N, C-alpha and C positions, 0 to 999 in steps of 0.2 A: 355538478362536477363531472366533466367528461372531456374527451378529446374530439377535435373536429378537423377535417381536411377538406379544403375547398380548392378545386382546380378549375381552370377555365382556359380556353384556347380560341384562337381566331385564325382564319385563313381566307385569303381573298385575292383580288386583282393586284397587279403590279408586284407579284411575289411578296405579298403582305402576309406575315406570320407573327403570331404572338402567343404567349402563354403566361399564366400567373398561377402560382401555387402558394397557398398559405396553410400552415399547420398551426393550430392553437390548442391550448390545454388550460382548463380551469380546474384548480384543485384547492379547495378550502379558501384561503385568503390570498392565493397566488395565481396569477394568470401569465402565460407566456405565449409568444407566437414567433414563428419563423416564416419569412416570406421571400419569394423570388418572382421577379417580373422581367419579361423580355418582349421586345417589339422590334420588328424590322420591316422595311418596305423599300422597294426600288423607286417609288414615286412615279408620277405620271409623265415625267420628262427626264432628260439627262441631268445628272448631278442634283436630283431631287430626293436622293435616298436618305434614309435615317435608320439608326440602330441604337436601341436603348437597353441597358441591363441594370437592374437594381436588386440588391440583396439587403434584407432587413431582419433584425432580431430585436424583440421587445419583451420586457418583463415588468410586471407590476405586482406589488405586495402591500397589503394592508397590515401594518404592524399593530395598529390599534384601530378602533372604530373612528378615531379622529385623524390618524396619520396614515397617509397613503404615499408610497414611493414608487417611482417608475424609472426605468433606464432603457435606452435604445441605442443601437448602432446601425448605421446605414452606409452603403457604398453604392456609387453610381458611375456608370460608364456610358457616354453618349458620343456618337459621331453622326454628323449629317452634312449635307451639301446646302445649296441655296434653296430655302423653303419659301421664300417670298414669291407671291404671285403679284407681279407688278403690271396689272391691267392686260398684259399679253403673255400667254403661256411660253412664248419663245423669247421673252425678254428676261434673261437671268445671267448670272455670273457662272460660267462653266468651271472656273477654278476655285470657287469659294468652298472652303472646308472648315469645319469647326469640330474640335475635340474637347470633351469635358471629362475630367475625373474628379470625383468629390467623395470625401469621407467625412461622416458626421457621427459624433458621439454625444449623447444628450442624457442629462439627469434631470428629473423633475420631482416635485413633492407638493402635496396638498395637505394643509393642516386646518382642521375645524376649530377655530378659537372659541366659538360659541354656536348655538343653533342658528344664529343669524349673521355669523361672520366666518369668512374663509380667507386663508392666506396661501397663495401658490407661488412657487418659484420654478424657474427653468434655466438651466445652464447648458451651453453647447460648445463643443470644440469642433471647428470646421477647417478642413484642409481641401482647398479647391484649386485645381490646375486647369487652365483653359488655353487652348491654342486656336487662333483664328487667322487663317492665311499665313502671313509672315510675322505675326506677333504672338507672344505668349505672355500670359498673366498667371502669377502664382499668389494665392491668398491663403494665409494661415493665421488663425487666431481664435478668439472666444467671444461668446455672447452670453450675457447674464441678464435675466429679467425677474422682477418680483411684482406681485399684485395683491392688493387687499380688497375684498368685496364685503360690503355691509348691506343688509336688507332690513327694511322696515315696511309696515303696512302702507305708508304714504311716501316713502322715500327709500331709494337705494343708491349706493355710491360704488364706483370702481376707481381705485387709486393705485397707480403703479408707475413703474419706470424701468429703465434698462440702460445697459452700457455694452458696447462692443469695441474691440480693438483687433485689427487685422494687419499683419505685415504683408504688403503688396509689392511684388517685383514684376516689372514690365520689361520684356525683352523684345525688341524689334530688330530684325536682321540688319546687320551692318551699322547698328547704332549701339551706344553704350547702354548698360542696364540702368533702369530707373527704379529706385526703391523709395517707399514712403509708407506711412501708417495711415490706415483708414479707421477713423474713430467716430463714435457717436455716443452722446449721453442724452437721454430723454426722460421726461416725467409728464404725467397726465392725470387728470381728474375728470370723471364723468359723473354727473348727478342726474338721476331720473326721478322726477316728481310725479306723484299720483294723488295729489290732494283732491282732485275732482274725479268723479266716477267715469266721466266720458272724455277726459283730457290727460294725456301723458306728455310731459315736457322733458327734454334732455338738454342740460346745460353742461358745458365742459370747456377745458382749456388744455393745451399741450405745449410743452417747451422742448425744442430740438436744438442741439448744438452738435454739428458734425463738420468734418473737413471735406473739401472738394476732392474728387477722384483724381484730378489732374494737377491742381495747384494746391500749395500749402496755405489754404485760406480757411479759417474757421468761420462757419456760418451759424448764426443764432436766429431762431425764428420762434415766435409765439403764435400758436395756432388756436384761434377760438372755435368752439363747437356749439351748434344750436340745432335742435330738432323738435318737432311736435307731432303727435298723432291725436286727432280729435274725432271722436265718434259722434257725428251729428245725429244719427239714429242708430238703432241696433244693427241695421244692415248697410250703413253708409259711413265711411271713414275718409277724412282728409288728412294728409300728412305732408310735412314740409321740412326742409333742412337747409342750413347754411353753415359751411365749415371750411377750414383750411388745413392743408397737410403738407408735409415735406417727405420726399421720397428718399428712403435710406439706400445704402449700397446693395447691389444685387445679391452679394454673398450672404447677407443677413436679412432677408425679406420676411421670414416667418416671425410672428410677434404675438404676444398675449393681449395687446391692446385691442379694444373693440374695433371691428373692421367695417361696421355700418352704423348709420344714424338714421332712424325713422325709415329704414328700408333703402337708403341710398349708400352705395359703396364708398368707402373713404380711399382705399389704396388700389392703385393700378400699376401695371408694369411700365412705368415711365423711366426716362433717363435718370440716373443717379443725381440727387440734388434738386430735382424738379420741385418747384413750389406751386401749389395748386389751390384754387378756391372753387368750391362746387356749391351750387344752389339748385334746389329742386322742389317741385310741388307735385303731389300725386293724389288721386281720388280712387278709392276702391269701393265697390258696391257688391252686395250679396243680394241679387234680385229675387232669388228663391233658393230652395234647397238643392236645385239642380243647375242653377245659372249664376255665374260669377263674371264680373267685368271690372274694368278700370282704365284709367288714363294716367300718364306720367310725363312730365317735362323737366328737363334739367340742363344745366350749362356748367361746363368746366372751363376755367381760365388758367392756363399754364404758363409759367416762366421757366423755360428749359435751358439749363446751362450748356453752352457749346464752346469749344476751344479751337481756335484757328491760329496757327503759328504761335505768336507770343501774346495774342489778344484773346480775351474771353468775352462771351456775349450771353445775355439772357434773352433767348428767343421767345417771343410771345406767341402762343397758340390758343385757339379756342375750340371747344367741342360742344355741340348741341345734340341732345337726344330727346326725341318725341316718341312715345310708345303708348299703344293701347292694346288691350287684350280682352278676349271673351272666351270663357270655358263653359261648356254645356254638356250635361249628361242626360240626354232625352230618354235613355233606357239604362237599366242597371248593367247591361252588357256593352253599352256604346258610349264613347266619349268623343266630343267634337271641340276643337279649339282653333281659334283664329287670332292672329296677332298682326299689328301694323307697327313698323318701326322705321323712323327716319333719323339718320345720323349725318351730322355735318362737321367736318374737320377743316380748320382754316388757319392759315398763317399769312403774314404780310409779305407779298412778293418783293417789296422794296427793302426787306430786312437785309442788312449787310452781311449776315452770316450765311445767307443763301448764295452759293457760288456755282452749284451744279445745275445746268439748265434743265436736266431731266427730273429734278426734285419736284414732288407734288406740292402745290400750295393750297388747293381746295379739293376736298373729296366729299361728295354728297351721295349718300346711299339710302335707297328705299327698299325695305324688305317686308313682304307680306306673305307669311306661310299660313296655310289652312290644312288642318289634319283631321282625319276620321279614323278612329281606332275601335277595335272590337275585341272583347275579352269574354271567353266562354268558361263556365264553371269546370268543364272537362279539362281545361288547361290550354286549349288552343287560343291563340291571339294573333291579330293581324292589324295592319294599318297602312294608310297611304297619306302622303303629304305633298301638296303642291305649293311651290314657292315662287312668287313673282319678285324679281329683282330689277332695279334700275339704278345705275350708277353714273355719276358725272365726275370725271377726273380732269383737273387742270394742272398743268405743270408750269414751271418758271418760264420756259421758253414761250408759252402762250402770251406772256406779257411783254414780248419784245426784248428779252434779255440777251438775244444773240442776233447778229446781222442776218443770218440765213438759217432758218429752221429746217432741220432734217426730220421729217415725220417718221422715218423708219427707226430713228434712235430715241425719239421723245414721244412715243405714242401716247395720245391722250384723246379725250372725247367722251361720248355718251354711249352706253350700251344697255339694252333691255333684254332680259331673257326669262324663261320659265323653266323650272326644274321639277321633276317628278321623282319622289322617293317612295319606297314601299318596304314593308317587312312582314314576315309571318313566322310563327314559332309555336312551341309547345312547352308548357311548364309540367314537369314530371310530378307525380303524386308524392305526397309527404315531403314536399320541398327538396326533392332529391336533385333537382337541377333544371336547366333551361336549354333548349335547343332552338336556334333562330337562324333565319336567312334574311339578309338585308341588301337592298339594292339602292344605290344613289345615282342621281342623274341618269335615269333609265333611258331617256331619249338620246343620250350621248351628245348633249348640246355643247357646242363650242361657243365660248363667250369671253368677253373682256371683263376683268374684275381685279381689284387691288385690295390687299389688306387695309382695313380702315385707318389704322394709326400710322403716323409718320415715323415714329421711333418705338422700339421696344428692346428691353434688355435681353430677353430670352426668346429666341426664334421659335415660332410655332407654325403648324400647317394652316393654310387658309380654310375658312368655313366652307367655301364652295370650290370644287375642283372641276375643270372643264374636260371631264372624261368619265365614262361610265365605270362604276366600281361595284363589285359584288362581294359580300362578306358572309361567311358562315361562322357562327359562334356557338360554343358549347360550354356550359358550366355544370359541374358535378359537385354535390355535397356528400361527404361521408361522415 
């Protein structure tokens, strides 16, 4: 039983500043925490700024050894410009602005029915207002979920479901308001079988019924789930998965439902209502107590709902991911890791829903980072990472969709570049904190790169930035 205060701060290039303060206290059967987060940056170009503020309060109490209750309130304020890196750093919308205000109140409970059974529930009230350029969206409503977990030596199950309903009002300048309900009901069952010592099998099914964001259409979808993990030897495991999912509305993305099967993620930040099938196969090997490796290949087939004028389309997309990794600790102070990742995003250029000649149709990205890290018992640590990147971007205009192509407005092609990142720091004694200095793109390399996905609900900064950035971080524990 004690109180704890954790504070951290960051300062760096492009007027980047941030801080996080969390106060927590544990007393007998009750724990509470109060948190504050702030981040701001001007970005590496005009209208690339972002500002985030989050306040959070949490309490949890164990009424009995079997019953645990928790409550949480959270508020968020976000403002940012155009964060997309569209292959060229000078290709952006100078007037794009997005504002988000979100308030969330949540209650949850866990009850132990028996030593091998648990029942958990979560209920949330969400009020989210969002403004993007000339349109505003207001979403208010609730989300409720329940889940039962049962465990046995050779079998365990996860059975649950949920419902949400939000009132959505869309306001576009010089147009009448549009109001509708966003609803979803879902139920799922996952069964994990352990009848064989070296084989785990996951069988499941989910049912989703939700309405479209734009049209009053109720969509029903049955999503089968399958996965396995087979230990061929003590140090060799093969795993695979095949499953389908349906993307819920952005305002209610958090869920109690299992988010991965056999190590393959189920849920991504796709367009609301996207139907997805993913299949994957992986091999993980433990070569020795200091050497780990593996390979993985997967494919996602997406049917993305798009709405143009009075017509609706399901645009087909495909994503392929090939990945390998090797982790090595040749010395107790040294760690070396290398990865190879190839991603391919593709959609048909003849799709009738593609109308903008500058829209990407194919993105192929190869990334190969290699890192060397050093950790000394005194607390000093450092590391360096070299990343080789090659990307091939093809836009709709490259398929002759316009009579005369203007390369200045439809920039596409191939770029290859190498980035060097490094860090060093010090861990204070008795876990009192960490001080570090980090540099990214130290050679100040200018390159062409695009975020790998075609669509996303929540804008995020790109993984690589064509500008040198330096950051200092400090974390203190009291």
